[in-house]
C-alpha positions as semicolon CSV with decimal commas, in nm:
position;residue;x (nm);y (nm);z (nm)
1;M;7,952;0,300;-1,701
2;M;7,763;0,107;-1,963
3;K;7,730;-0,172;-1,720
4;K;7,573;0,047;-1,445
5;L;7,321;0,182;-1,691
6;L;7,225;-0,177;-1,811
7;V;7,175;-0,261;-1,443
8;L;6,967;0,053;-1,393
9;F;6,755;-0,040;-1,697
10;V;6,702;-0,376;-1,582
11;A;6,616;-0,244;-1,230
12;V;6,356;0,002;-1,378
13;L;6,206;-0,241;-1,632
14;P;5,972;-0,415;-1,368
15;L;5,865;-0,077;-1,272
16;I;5,770;0,019;-1,634
17;S;5,602;-0,313;-1,682
18;F;5,395;-0,293;-1,357
19;G;5,303;0,074;-1,424
20;Q;5,186;0,010;-1,783
21;S;4,967;-0,302;-1,678
22;R;4,832;-0,126;-1,373
23;K;4,717;0,165;-1,593
24;V;4,535;-0,085;-1,813
25;W;4,357;-0,265;-1,521
26;M;4,266;0,055;-1,366
27;Y;4,130;0,205;-1,676
28;H;3,922;-0,098;-1,744
29;A;3,820;-0,143;-1,383
30;D;3,704;0,213;-1,372
31;E;3,519;0,190;-1,698
32;F;3,332;-0,133;-1,570
33;Y;3,259;0,043;-1,248
34;E;3,092;0,340;-1,421
35;A;2,887;0,100;-1,631
36;E;2,767;-0,068;-1,315
37;D;2,937;-0,398;-1,407
38;Y;3,069;-0,457;-1,070
39;Y;3,187;-0,810;-1,125
40;N;3,424;-0,725;-1,407
41;A;3,529;-0,403;-1,217
42;L;3,623;-0,626;-0,929
43;L;3,832;-0,855;-1,140
44;N;4,030;-0,559;-1,280
45;Y;4,069;-0,389;-0,951
46;E;4,221;-0,705;-0,805
47;K;4,476;-0,716;-1,088
48;A;4,556;-0,351;-1,032
49;W;4,604;-0,418;-0,665
50;S;4,852;-0,702;-0,736
51;D;5,049;-0,461;-0,945
52;S;5,048;-0,196;-0,669
53;I;5,195;-0,449;-0,437
54;G;5,471;-0,510;-0,692
55;L;5,538;-0,116;-0,699
56;Q;5,548;-0,094;-0,327
57;E;5,829;-0,363;-0,340
58;V;6,041;-0,112;-0,557
59;T;5,993;0,163;-0,308
60;I;5,726;0,365;-0,482
61;P;5,481;0,408;-0,181
62;Y;5,161;0,487;-0,383
63;E;5,013;0,673;-0,677
64;V;4,693;0,859;-0,719
65;V;4,414;0,894;-0,974
66;I;4,168;1,163;-1,086
67;S;3,794;1,172;-0,993
68;K;3,531;0,999;-1,204
69;K;3,765;0,695;-1,199
70;K;3,963;0,801;-1,496
71;L;4,352;0,745;-1,480
72;K;4,485;1,064;-1,625
73;D;4,800;1,110;-1,437
74;N;4,981;0,936;-1,156
75;K;4,990;1,195;-0,904
76;Q;4,663;1,191;-0,706
77;V;4,318;1,063;-0,657
78;T;4,061;1,353;-0,629
79;L;3,725;1,210;-0,499
80;D;3,558;1,563;-0,472
81;S;3,683;1,921;-0,477
82;T;3,873;1,889;-0,156
83;R;3,946;1,517;-0,094
84;Q;4,268;1,339;-0,229
85;V;4,337;0,984;-0,132
86;P;4,641;0,742;-0,192
87;L;4,589;0,493;-0,485
88;K;4,631;0,202;-0,266
89;D;4,345;0,323;-0,041
90;Y;4,141;0,400;-0,350
91;I;4,184;0,038;-0,496
92;Q;4,114;-0,141;-0,180
93;H;3,810;0,069;-0,119
94;Q;3,673;-0,013;-0,473
95;I;3,743;-0,374;-0,425
96;A;3,538;-0,364;-0,101
97;V;3,264;-0,171;-0,266
98;C;3,241;-0,424;-0,549
99;H;3,207;-0,705;-0,317
100;L;2,925;-0,534;-0,166
101;Q;2,756;-0,453;-0,490
102;T;2,800;-0,812;-0,602
103;F;2,639;-0,925;-0,284
104;D;2,944;-1,129;-0,166
105;Y;2,889;-0,999;0,197
106;N;3,130;-1,234;0,356
107;R;3,425;-1,078;0,157
108;A;3,276;-0,740;0,186
109;V;3,312;-0,765;0,569
110;E;3,655;-0,888;0,529
111;H;3,767;-0,594;0,307
112;F;3,557;-0,320;0,491
113;E;3,708;-0,433;0,820
114;H;4,043;-0,314;0,683
115;T;3,930;0,007;0,475
116;S;3,705;0,133;0,762
117;S;4,020;0,233;0,935
118;F;4,139;0,446;0,648
119;K;4,121;0,817;0,701
120;S;4,064;0,854;0,329
121;Y;3,722;0,675;0,346
122;P;3,523;0,752;0,668
123;E;3,215;0,632;0,499
124;D;3,347;0,267;0,479
125;V;3,258;0,235;0,854
126;Y;2,895;0,281;0,735
127;H;2,952;0,030;0,453
128;Y;3,109;-0,208;0,701
129;G;2,795;-0,194;0,913
130;V;2,581;-0,269;0,597
131;A;2,798;-0,569;0,522
132;Q;2,758;-0,694;0,883
133;M;2,386;-0,652;0,872
134;N;2,370;-0,871;0,559
135;M;2,566;-1,141;0,743
136;N;2,306;-1,138;1,027
137;N;2,560;-0,959;1,272
138;F;2,305;-0,704;1,392
139;E;2,493;-0,611;1,715
140;D;2,818;-0,540;1,547
141;A;2,624;-0,344;1,273
142;V;2,465;-0,124;1,536
143;K;2,799;-0,058;1,687
144;L;2,948;0,045;1,346
145;F;2,652;0,274;1,256
146;E;2,674;0,447;1,607
147;R;3,050;0,487;1,546
148;Y;2,981;0,648;1,211
149;I;2,707;0,874;1,342
150;A;2,948;0,986;1,624
151;S;3,229;1,063;1,379
152;D;3,282;1,413;1,258
153;N;3,317;1,301;0,885
154;Y;2,975;1,181;0,772
155;S;2,740;1,284;0,503
156;D;2,396;1,386;0,569
157;S;2,227;1,126;0,345
158;L;2,435;0,825;0,508
159;L;2,368;0,967;0,849
160;R;2,002;0,945;0,793
161;S;2,040;0,588;0,641
162;A;2,262;0,483;0,942
163;Q;1,992;0,590;1,186
164;L;1,709;0,404;0,982
165;L;1,935;0,092;0,969
166;I;1,990;0,090;1,346
167;T;1,626;0,087;1,373
168;G;1,620;-0,204;1,142
169;C;1,880;-0,403;1,348
170;F;1,682;-0,363;1,653
171;F;1,367;-0,472;1,464
172;A;1,563;-0,772;1,339
173;M;1,670;-0,864;1,708
174;D;1,312;-0,827;1,841
175;E;1,165;-1,177;1,876
176;T;0,821;-1,050;1,784
177;S;0,957;-0,959;1,443
178;L;0,960;-1,318;1,359
179;K;0,621;-1,449;1,254
180;K;0,626;-1,800;1,355
181;K;0,319;-1,905;1,182
182;I;0,431;-1,787;0,836
183;V;0,567;-2,064;0,635
184;V;0,825;-1,991;0,366
185;N;0,945;-2,256;0,122
186;I;1,171;-2,227;-0,187
187;L;1,004;-2,329;-0,505
188;D;1,118;-2,635;-0,708
189;T;1,424;-2,625;-0,925
190;N;1,263;-2,808;-1,212
191;V;1,016;-2,520;-1,298
192;F;1,107;-2,202;-1,114
193;N;1,460;-2,210;-0,963
194;K;1,658;-2,337;-1,257
195;G;1,972;-2,182;-1,387
196;T;2,160;-1,885;-1,238
197;A;1,889;-1,658;-1,119
198;S;1,494;-1,666;-1,106
199;F;1,289;-1,361;-0,975
200;A;0,996;-1,134;-1,034
201;P;0,691;-1,356;-0,980
202;A;0,368;-1,208;-1,127
203;Y;0,019;-1,334;-1,198
204;F;-0,044;-1,410;-1,564
205;G;-0,408;-1,357;-1,582
206;A;-0,523;-1,580;-1,298
207;E;-0,393;-1,681;-0,958
208;N;-0,294;-2,047;-1,094
209;R;-0,076;-1,893;-1,356
210;L;0,252;-1,730;-1,290
211;M;0,486;-1,555;-1,510
212;F;0,856;-1,490;-1,387
213;T;1,206;-1,405;-1,501
214;S;1,483;-1,654;-1,532
215;A;1,839;-1,692;-1,662
216;R;1,890;-2,036;-1,770
217;D;2,001;-2,249;-2,071
218;G;1,756;-2,273;-2,349
219;G;1,671;-1,910;-2,348
220;V;1,656;-1,671;-2,658
221;I;2,005;-1,565;-2,805
222;F;2,091;-1,438;-3,137
223;D;2,467;-1,524;-3,141
224;P;2,581;-1,837;-2,960
225;E;2,932;-1,756;-3,011
226;V;2,932;-1,443;-2,790
227;Q;2,609;-1,505;-2,574
228;E;2,525;-1,739;-2,311
229;S;2,154;-1,802;-2,232
230;A;2,246;-1,886;-1,866
231;Y;2,340;-1,543;-1,818
232;L;2,075;-1,359;-2,010
233;C;1,713;-1,302;-1,844
234;D;1,399;-1,421;-2,034
235;L;1,039;-1,417;-1,939
236;Y;0,874;-1,750;-1,874
237;W;0,530;-1,861;-1,747
238;T;0,391;-2,174;-1,577
239;E;0,031;-2,299;-1,469
240;K;-0,078;-2,494;-1,159
241;D;-0,312;-2,793;-1,210
242;E;-0,603;-2,896;-0,983
243;K;-0,363;-3,123;-0,777
244;G;-0,127;-2,820;-0,714
245;N;0,136;-2,917;-0,955
246;W;0,331;-2,657;-1,176
247;S;0,367;-2,736;-1,541
248;S;0,709;-2,706;-1,691
249;A;0,815;-2,335;-1,750
250;K;0,745;-2,209;-2,099
251;N;0,961;-1,932;-2,252
252;Y;0,747;-1,670;-2,416
253;G;0,994;-1,675;-2,709
254;R;1,037;-1,419;-2,965
255;P;0,948;-1,141;-3,026
256;L;0,874;-1,088;-2,656
257;N;1,203;-1,212;-2,535
258;S;1,528;-1,094;-2,711
259;A;1,893;-1,141;-2,696
260;Q;1,895;-0,867;-2,424
261;H;1,775;-0,900;-2,075
262;D;1,396;-0,927;-2,067
263;A;1,263;-0,928;-1,709
264;S;1,007;-0,836;-1,447
265;G;0,680;-0,832;-1,621
266;G;0,325;-0,726;-1,542
267;F;0,010;-0,855;-1,731
268;N;-0,287;-0,648;-1,843
269;K;-0,599;-0,858;-1,947
270;L;-0,754;-0,559;-2,122
271;K;-1,090;-0,638;-2,000
272;R;-1,221;-0,331;-2,187
273;N;-1,070;-0,483;-2,513
274;E;-1,110;-0,851;-2,481
275;E;-0,951;-0,932;-2,817
276;Q;-0,591;-0,838;-2,678
277;S;-0,380;-0,838;-2,367
278;V;-0,060;-0,669;-2,281
279;I;0,257;-0,763;-2,102
280;Y;0,480;-0,470;-1,968
281;Y;0,832;-0,570;-1,890
282;T;1,190;-0,433;-1,826
283;K;1,465;-0,457;-2,087
284;W;1,834;-0,369;-2,071
285;N;2,151;-0,444;-2,216
286;D;2,491;-0,540;-2,044
287;D;2,666;-0,269;-2,260
288;N;2,467;0,000;-2,066
289;R;2,324;-0,115;-1,744
290;K;2,274;0,238;-1,614
291;E;1,966;0,283;-1,858
292;Q;1,682;0,016;-1,832
293;S;1,351;0,078;-1,986
294;I;0,993;-0,058;-1,970
295;Y;0,856;-0,215;-2,293
296;F;0,522;-0,350;-2,378
297;G;0,411;-0,629;-2,607
298;R;0,059;-0,692;-2,736
299;M;-0,083;-1,044;-2,724
300;V;-0,362;-1,196;-2,940
301;G;-0,434;-1,544;-2,831
302;T;-0,098;-1,673;-2,744
303;K;0,098;-1,481;-3,009
304;F;0,287;-1,144;-2,946
305;Y;0,347;-0,859;-3,182
306;E;0,666;-0,676;-3,178
307;S;0,733;-0,506;-2,851
308;Y;0,760;-0,124;-2,813
309;K;0,938;0,103;-2,558
310;L;0,703;0,309;-2,348
311;P;0,716;0,682;-2,421
312;L;0,926;0,934;-2,228
313;S;0,661;0,984;-1,965
314;V;0,776;0,653;-1,834
315;N;1,127;0,589;-1,977
316;V;1,368;0,883;-1,926
317;P;1,678;0,858;-2,131
318;G;1,988;0,789;-1,911
319;Y;1,781;0,642;-1,609
320;K;1,632;0,324;-1,500
321;S;1,268;0,260;-1,523
322;I;1,181;-0,100;-1,418
323;N;0,948;-0,351;-1,244
324;P;0,605;-0,268;-1,399
325;H;0,297;-0,367;-1,230
326;V;-0,075;-0,315;-1,344
327;S;-0,355;-0,249;-1,106
328;L;-0,648;-0,510;-1,106
329;D;-0,892;-0,243;-1,246
330;E;-0,623;-0,194;-1,534
331;T;-0,628;0,192;-1,490
332;T;-0,283;0,230;-1,335
333;L;0,063;0,123;-1,418
334;Y;0,305;0,117;-1,113
335;F;0,679;0,114;-1,165
336;A;1,016;0,189;-1,004
337;S;1,255;0,452;-1,147
338;N;1,564;0,674;-1,038
339;R;1,447;0,939;-1,288
340;P;1,470;1,319;-1,178
341;G;1,188;1,443;-0,937
342;G;1,187;1,165;-0,684
343;Q;1,311;1,132;-0,328
344;G;1,640;0,977;-0,422
345;G;1,767;0,654;-0,548
346;M;1,497;0,426;-0,700
347;D;1,128;0,545;-0,622
348;I;0,780;0,394;-0,675
349;W;0,589;0,597;-0,958
350;K;0,243;0,551;-1,111
351;I;0,095;0,660;-1,432
352;A;-0,257;0,620;-1,575
353;L;-0,340;0,368;-1,855
354;D;-0,621;0,391;-2,113
355;E;-0,845;0,115;-2,227
356;T;-0,601;-0,008;-2,497
357;G;-0,325;-0,033;-2,233
358;N;-0,141;0,276;-2,368
359;I;0,008;0,539;-2,134
360;A;-0,214;0,831;-2,050
361;G;-0,094;1,150;-1,877
362;E;0,237;1,206;-1,680
363;A;0,405;0,976;-1,413
364;E;0,344;1,068;-1,045
365;N;0,586;1,000;-0,778
366;L;0,424;0,835;-0,478
367;G;0,636;1,048;-0,251
368;R;0,646;1,017;0,131
369;P;0,606;0,789;0,326
370;I;0,654;0,534;0,057
371;N;0,977;0,672;-0,112
372;S;1,302;0,734;0,087
373;E;1,637;0,870;0,006
374;L;1,754;0,525;-0,088
375;D;1,573;0,262;-0,314
376;E;1,224;0,150;-0,339
377;V;1,133;-0,108;-0,612
378;S;0,912;-0,400;-0,720
379;P;0,559;-0,248;-0,641
380;F;0,243;-0,469;-0,611
381;Y;-0,094;-0,312;-0,539
382;H;-0,324;-0,564;-0,361
383;E;-0,669;-0,434;-0,469
384;P;-0,895;-0,622;-0,214
385;S;-0,696;-0,501;0,090
386;S;-0,592;-0,148;-0,067
387;T;-0,225;-0,238;0,023
388;L;0,086;-0,152;-0,162
389;F;0,363;-0,409;-0,119
390;F;0,711;-0,300;-0,218
391;S;1,069;-0,345;-0,130
392;S;1,309;-0,091;0,017
393;N;1,649;-0,050;0,158
394;G;1,581;0,298;0,280
395;L;1,320;0,239;0,558
396;N;1,379;0,021;0,865
397;S;1,535;-0,269;0,659
398;I;1,694;-0,564;0,848
399;G;1,944;-0,611;0,562
400;G;1,946;-0,520;0,198
401;L;1,602;-0,488;0,034
402;D;1,317;-0,565;0,272
403;I;0,944;-0,607;0,177
404;F;0,712;-0,345;0,322
405;K;0,342;-0,280;0,294
406;S;0,146;0,027;0,316
407;T;-0,233;0,064;0,318
408;F;-0,415;0,325;0,096
409;Y;-0,674;0,522;0,276
410;K;-0,936;0,627;0,012
411;D;-1,091;0,898;0,251
412;S;-0,766;1,091;0,266
413;K;-0,628;0,948;-0,084
414;A;-0,291;0,873;0,103
415;F;-0,072;0,578;0,196
416;G;-0,006;0,502;0,550
417;E;0,334;0,456;0,713
418;P;0,514;0,155;0,552
419;V;0,531;-0,158;0,777
420;N;0,806;-0,420;0,763
421;M;0,678;-0,768;0,683
422;G;0,924;-0,915;0,941
423;M;1,080;-1,257;0,929
424;P;1,064;-1,522;0,777
425;I;0,952;-1,318;0,467
426;N;1,243;-1,072;0,515
427;S;1,605;-1,182;0,579
428;S;1,934;-1,018;0,614
429;M;1,981;-1,038;0,232
430;D;1,761;-0,887;-0,051
431;D;1,399;-0,977;-0,061
432;S;1,158;-0,836;-0,311
433;Y;0,887;-0,883;-0,590
434;M;0,620;-0,979;-0,335
435;I;0,268;-1,074;-0,462
436;W;-0,037;-1,213;-0,281
437;D;-0,365;-1,381;-0,391
438;A;-0,693;-1,213;-0,332
439;L;-0,751;-1,340;0,034
440;M;-0,367;-1,327;0,115
441;N;-0,352;-1,695;0,183
442;K;-0,069;-1,758;-0,045
443;G;0,196;-1,536;-0,191
444;Y;0,521;-1,542;-0,376
445;F;0,843;-1,343;-0,366
446;A;1,200;-1,349;-0,458
447;S;1,521;-1,360;-0,240
448;D;1,900;-1,427;-0,252
449;R;1,897;-1,554;0,092
450;A;2,013;-1,911;-0,017
451;D;2,394;-1,973;-0,097
452;C;2,458;-2,021;-0,462
453;E;2,761;-2,100;-0,673
454;N;2,812;-1,755;-0,802
455;G;2,788;-1,580;-0,449
456;H;2,442;-1,406;-0,527
457;C;2,129;-1,531;-0,709
458;Y;1,772;-1,474;-0,682
459;D;1,532;-1,775;-0,614
460;I;1,152;-1,770;-0,601
461;Y;0,989;-1,854;-0,267
462;E;0,615;-1,933;-0,185
463;V;0,488;-1,810;0,134
464;T;0,185;-1,949;0,329
465;N;0,032;-1,663;0,542
466;E;-0,023;-1,700;0,902
467;P;-0,396;-1,755;0,986
468;I;-0,537;-1,417;1,003
469;L;-0,777;-1,382;1,296
470;I;-1,025;-1,086;1,285
471;T;-1,248;-1,014;1,576
472;L;-1,512;-0,760;1,604
473;E;-1,624;-0,642;1,958
474;G;-1,788;-0,354;2,120
475;Y;-2,080;-0,250;2,362
476;A;-2,420;-0,100;2,325
477;Y;-2,507;0,236;2,487
478;D;-2,809;0,455;2,543
479;I;-2,704;0,771;2,335
480;E;-2,837;1,005;2,586
481;T;-2,722;0,855;2,925
482;D;-2,421;0,627;2,821
483;E;-2,602;0,360;3,008
484;I;-2,501;0,012;2,876
485;L;-2,781;-0,167;2,699
486;P;-2,780;-0,563;2,763
487;N;-2,989;-0,790;2,526
488;T;-2,946;-0,551;2,224
489;N;-3,013;-0,752;1,903
490;L;-2,731;-0,729;1,662
491;N;-2,828;-0,848;1,305
492;F;-2,528;-0,913;1,073
493;K;-2,535;-0,917;0,698
494;D;-2,254;-0,955;0,437
495;I;-2,303;-0,666;0,198
496;N;-2,125;-0,858;-0,073
497;S;-2,314;-1,165;-0,044
498;T;-2,696;-1,256;-0,062
499;I;-2,641;-1,516;0,221
500;P;-2,681;-1,379;0,571
501;F;-2,366;-1,365;0,789
502;E;-2,317;-1,701;0,965
503;N;-2,388;-1,554;1,313
504;R;-2,691;-1,385;1,187
505;V;-2,816;-1,242;1,508
506;I;-2,660;-1,218;1,852
507;L;-2,746;-1,031;2,165
508;T;-2,517;-0,836;2,380
509;D;-2,456;-0,980;2,712
510;S;-2,545;-0,836;3,063
511;A;-2,258;-0,595;3,031
512;G;-2,373;-0,471;2,686
513;Y;-2,086;-0,647;2,522
514;Y;-2,053;-0,861;2,205
515;K;-1,770;-1,035;2,022
516;I;-1,758;-1,215;1,694
517;T;-1,510;-1,326;1,446
518;M;-1,497;-1,212;1,081
519;D;-1,346;-1,329;0,756
520;K;-1,101;-1,150;0,528
521;A;-1,205;-0,930;0,265
522;Q;-1,561;-0,888;0,403
523;Q;-1,791;-0,599;0,442
524;I;-2,053;-0,635;0,713
525;Y;-2,375;-0,423;0,781
526;I;-2,480;-0,455;1,144
527;L;-2,823;-0,335;1,257
528;A;-2,863;-0,287;1,625
529;T;-3,231;-0,294;1,765
530;R;-3,383;-0,303;2,115
531;T;-3,725;-0,255;2,261
532;K;-3,805;0,117;2,335
533;Y;-3,519;0,226;2,128
534;F;-3,470;0,348;1,768
535;A;-3,231;0,121;1,555
536;A;-2,865;0,201;1,508
537;A;-2,660;0,065;1,223
538;E;-2,290;0,050;1,118
539;S;-2,084;-0,080;0,830
540;V;-1,752;-0,262;0,914
541;T;-1,504;-0,392;0,649
542;T;-1,198;-0,606;0,671
543;K;-1,070;-0,542;0,321
544;S;-0,776;-0,348;0,413
545;I;-0,674;-0,592;0,697
546;T;-0,356;-0,809;0,630
547;K;-0,273;-0,931;0,981
548;S;-0,464;-1,049;1,286
549;T;-0,684;-0,764;1,418
550;A;-0,924;-0,685;1,695
551;L;-1,179;-0,431;1,555
552;L;-1,392;-0,205;1,782
553;Q;-1,739;-0,092;1,708
554;D;-1,991;0,040;1,961
555;F;-2,350;0,116;1,904
556;Y;-2,555;0,420;2,046
557;L;-2,915;0,375;2,035
558;A;-3,162;0,665;2,095
559;P;-3,469;0,601;2,331
560;I;-3,819;0,626;2,188
561;G;-3,979;0,894;2,387
562;E;-4,339;0,969;2,472
563;D;-4,328;1,297;2,283
564;E;-4,398;1,324;1,911
565;I;-4,112;1,394;1,681
566;E;-4,137;1,688;1,456
567;I;-4,068;1,647;1,082
568;D;-3,896;1,974;1,003
569;G;-3,963;2,130;0,663
570;I;-4,304;1,986;0,572
571;E;-4,491;2,254;0,369
572;Y;-4,813;2,278;0,193
573;D;-4,977;2,509;-0,042
574;F;-5,162;2,789;0,136
575;D;-5,488;2,681;0,292
576;S;-5,433;2,349;0,119
577;D;-5,349;1,979;0,181
578;K;-5,146;1,949;-0,126
579;L;-4,771;1,871;-0,071
580;R;-4,500;2,082;-0,208
581;D;-4,202;1,913;-0,377
582;R;-3,976;2,005;-0,069
583;S;-4,218;1,800;0,152
584;K;-4,200;1,503;-0,061
585;E;-3,815;1,516;-0,039
586;I;-3,843;1,517;0,346
587;L;-4,110;1,237;0,348
588;D;-3,872;1,026;0,144
589;E;-3,614;1,052;0,428
590;L;-3,886;0,952;0,680
591;F;-3,977;0,661;0,463
592;A;-3,598;0,542;0,472
593;F;-3,596;0,595;0,844
594;L;-3,904;0,383;0,890
595;Q;-3,765;0,114;0,663
596;F;-3,454;0,118;0,890
597;N;-3,686;0,080;1,188
598;S;-3,898;-0,187;1,044
599;N;-4,065;-0,296;1,370
600;L;-4,236;0,034;1,447
601;V;-4,588;0,146;1,404
602;V;-4,626;0,514;1,379
603;E;-4,891;0,790;1,368
604;I;-4,839;1,093;1,149
605;N;-4,968;1,411;1,321
606;S;-5,067;1,728;1,160
607;H;-5,137;2,061;1,368
608;T;-5,258;2,401;1,287
609;D;-5,220;2,737;1,473
610;S;-5,507;2,867;1,682
611;R;-5,627;3,105;1,422
612;G;-5,943;3,010;1,233
613;S;-6,239;2,799;1,350
614;D;-6,167;2,478;1,556
615;S;-6,360;2,266;1,316
616;Y;-6,196;2,410;1,009
617;N;-5,848;2,369;1,162
618;K;-5,910;2,003;1,257
619;D;-6,045;1,917;0,914
620;L;-5,738;2,085;0,741
621;A;-5,502;1,903;0,978
622;E;-5,652;1,573;0,913
623;R;-5,636;1,616;0,536
624;R;-5,273;1,719;0,556
625;A;-5,183;1,427;0,769
626;K;-5,370;1,190;0,539
627;S;-5,169;1,353;0,241
628;C;-4,841;1,242;0,416
629;V;-4,958;0,903;0,493
630;D;-5,096;0,846;0,132
631;Y;-4,754;0,942;-0,009
632;L;-4,564;0,706;0,218
633;I;-4,806;0,413;0,133
634;A;-4,773;0,487;-0,238
635;K;-4,390;0,450;-0,198
636;G;-4,455;0,092;-0,042
637;M;-4,505;0,161;0,337
638;P;-4,742;-0,109;0,469
639;E;-5,086;0,040;0,574
640;G;-5,074;-0,141;0,907
641;R;-4,754;0,050;1,016
642;I;-4,885;0,402;0,948
643;S;-5,207;0,612;1,032
644;P;-5,300;0,978;1,007
645;K;-5,413;1,208;1,292
646;G;-5,520;1,571;1,261
647;Y;-5,509;1,764;1,586
648;G;-5,583;2,114;1,460
649;E;-5,497;2,355;1,737
650;D;-5,572;2,108;2,025
651;N;-5,223;2,022;2,098
652;P;-5,004;2,336;2,099
653;N;-4,628;2,297;2,064
654;F;-4,387;2,361;2,361
655;L;-4,089;2,601;2,362
656;K;-3,751;2,438;2,280
657;D;-3,394;2,537;2,280
658;E;-3,139;2,505;2,004
659;N;-3,091;2,130;2,084
660;K;-3,471;2,076;2,067
661;K;-3,479;2,025;2,444
662;P;-3,794;2,171;2,639
663;V;-3,747;2,506;2,795
664;L;-3,890;2,487;3,151
665;D;-4,048;2,762;3,369
666;E;-3,962;2,855;3,715
667;Q;-4,168;2,550;3,843
668;G;-3,972;2,317;3,622
669;E;-4,270;2,282;3,385
670;R;-4,276;2,293;2,997
671;I;-4,392;2,626;2,837
672;Y;-4,666;2,559;2,592
673;L;-4,741;2,789;2,284
674;T;-5,105;2,847;2,384
675;E;-5,300;3,134;2,235
676;K;-5,281;3,304;2,572
677;F;-4,912;3,271;2,583
678;I;-4,853;3,391;2,233
679;K;-5,080;3,711;2,279
680;K;-4,841;3,820;2,559
681;Q;-4,552;3,843;2,348
682;R;-4,431;4,204;2,267
683;T;-4,362;4,183;1,904
684;E;-4,565;4,075;1,610
685;E;-4,266;3,893;1,476
686;L;-4,229;3,680;1,776
687;R;-4,600;3,602;1,790
688;E;-4,582;3,498;1,424
689;N;-4,280;3,286;1,499
690;Y;-4,466;3,094;1,770
691;H;-4,769;3,049;1,550
692;Q;-4,546;2,908;1,285
693;R;-4,406;2,654;1,551
694;N;-4,757;2,535;1,628
695;R;-4,808;2,473;1,246
696;R;-4,619;2,145;1,218
697;T;-4,622;1,790;1,102
698;A;-4,485;1,518;1,329
699;F;-4,469;1,144;1,385
700;K;-4,525;0,949;1,705
701;V;-4,437;0,577;1,776
702;V;-4,757;0,409;1,890
703;G;-4,632;0,051;1,881
704;E;-4,343;-0,192;1,848
705;G;-4,293;-0,535;1,712
706;Y;-4,468;-0,506;1,372
707;V;-4,420;-0,824;1,167
708;K;-4,500;-0,799;0,794
709;E;-4,793;-1,025;0,703
710;S;-4,704;-1,303;0,470
711;L;-4,892;-1,332;0,127
């Protein structure tokens, strides 16, 4: 009997040993997983899986654990209030997820191929598709996403994501998504891509100076016994000389860099306070990766004061606030955060800055269409083009994080629909931290597309943009008849330059058509003139254009008729030629109109009604017309362009409709407001109204082709 008990004890001993060690591995694995330390979680899950195999060999089929990844008993895994899964399924699922979270997509594909068949984890079909996308297997990914959508066991959030990722797959397979003229090159390893990871390029006060984040030997550490600089992020900077060579990367050193992770910075020159500048950057500790915060350090000359954590309006305890970027005018801080109040996952937020670089007010979520249910990070606002660049895995990504752009429309104060930047800027891996120079000729970003020893590491890339061809074309028309106007003069001037536009004057062709090329970040004023027509003008800008674009701008010119043109609202004191203040305001508008039509010679006409003597009325009319002309000449109108004419009651007005078009009688003739016609009206009110219409000031074009005399 004793021998049998001994044999039984020996048989059970491996079970006890496996069970104890497995509990330890599972406990540590779940703790690491909760802390988002997926690499160490993976190591422990793999050890626990080895123990599980041993247990299966002694006929124990599976064990289970409690939700929140804490092993409290050995009966079941409860993933939510209704769902229980076998321990073996749980461990294999966790291993697959850890491979995905550590960006080892090759192994993730291998593991999800197996776990996607588990009834315990229907969402692994979705994750299997994500892993396939990141391996450039877009057709396989589409089939998996469609399979997930068609299943009965899906979550609403993953369903929406699967639909978007299908769009991303088709976008990646579309040949037009590849911008063949864009050139992407990895930057050199001696300056930028040295060590285990380099990312987050940002301008450091000028386009020839970059700050960036890197984990490499020689960084700031406090305890060499327990810390390795190669695995801690620090902030560095470098400068490009006139020959285009980058200087050796310089570590900002203490106190900006610390023995924690210091990364992803944004620079603020403080133009309104020239003695200081500020760097905003992200800081976190490996002991608590779920909380990351934005700090700022003040810089005087080349020395930093001790850094401080930004207030609760930016950093919410228990959440991540990362990737600070300062607008060019230094009034806005953009950042990414998963704080409450967003659309889901990481979102892009903004908050105001005061002139000292301190936070002012409360953070504002950019909302839709920028933010999605998933992650949006690394904002960069390109001021010249009013374009926000950012990365997202929640839009039509072609794999992982993709770089998108969205134009900000100042009239509506809203961002437009985000546009995927396409390949080769984006890849099936993560692509982020896009920045551009002012003219968008050269840019920089970070990506983990290249293989590396650790399976996943960001490198910094340089991108040379495709030549951006911007054309402007259109037609000239008669505004009244829509007839095309050939030989219309178009005069171009760059509003931001004192030098006239290169193609200063062109003519529309026989079809009334024109076409020119424009430069980036340009604002052009165009004046259209033609004989027997008033001028027309338009302003065209290319500031928000970030790709080859054909702009359309037509011109509609009003013909110069034979009739005089009334100047509504000109008033005088009673029985006087003295202009009232309101009249001067209207004459100011006429002055601007005549400056705009600088080739015209005009006559200012004044009319009275028929009441009173002819000689008196004519004298009053001439004095009133002269008052208008004198006022315009005093403002700078050349005397040779303008003359007064008093008509008194000689030229009565004619009846007009609400569009100021002549009202015709039965014979098709105009109806003039003569003394005889007015007397026939039935009411005194109508008769007075018609007398008032005769009392008017107008101008008439009497010549074209005026050329200012030289001094």
